[in-house]
N, C-alpha and C positions, 0 to 999 in steps of 0.2 A: 117753506121752501128756502133753501139757502142759495144765494147768488154768488157767483164767482167774481171777485173784484180783481181787475188788472191794475196793478200799481207798477209804474215804471220807476226804477231807481234813478238816482242822479247820474250814475255811471252809464246807464243805458241811454239816457237823454244826451249826454255828452258824446257818446260814441255815434249816435244817430246824427247829431249835428256835425261831427267831424267827418263822417262818411259823406254827408250832403256837401260839405265844403270841398272835400277831395273830388267828388263827382263834378262839381261846378268848375273847379280849377282844371280838371282834366279836359272838360269840354272846351273851356276857354283856351287852354294850351293847344288843343288840337286845331282850333280855329286859327290861331296864330301860325302854327306850323303849316297848315294848308295854304294860308295866305302868303307865307314866305316862299313856299314851293311854287305857287302860281306866279309870283313876281320873278323868281329865278328863271322859270321857263319863258316868261315873256321877254325878259332881258336877253336870254340866250337866243330866242327866235329873232330878235331885232338885229343880232349880229351874225345870223346865219346858222345857228345850231338848232337841230331838231331836238325834240324831247329824247329820242333814242340816242342821239349824240351825247347829251348831257348824262344820261344814265350810264352809257358805255364808259365815259370818262371817269365817273365816280366809282363804278364797279372795277375799273382798271387800276384803281389805287390813287387817283387824283384827289387831293383834299378839297373840301368845300372852299376853303380860302384861296387855293390856287385856281379853282374854277372861276370864282368871282373875279380874281385878278385878270384872268384871261379874257373874260367878258368885258371887263373895264378897259383893257388894252384895245380890244377890237372896237369898242364904242368910241374911244378917243380917236382911233385911226379913222373911223367912219366920219366923225365930226370934222376932222382935219382935212380929209380929202373930198368931202361933199361939195364945198364951194368951188373947188377947182374943176370938178366934174361938170358943174352947171355952166361954167364959163366957156 
C-alpha cells in the first residue's frame, strides 16, 4: 500500500503565516475602529448630539475633523458655563 504524503512547501507556509497575520491585524484594526466610534458617540452625546445627528452630519459632507472640532467647541463652552449655572 502506498501512502500519500502531504508536504507543504516553504511558500505555502509563508502564505499561511501571512494570511494569519493579516487576519489578526484586521481583527485588531476593527477593535480600534469600533472603540473610536464608541468614544466619538459618547463625546457627541455629552454635548447634546444623538447618534442620528452625528451620522446626518457626516453623511451631509462634514469631515470627521470638523465634527471633532464642533464637539470640542461645545465641550469647552459647557465647561465654561457650567460653574456660572450652579451659582
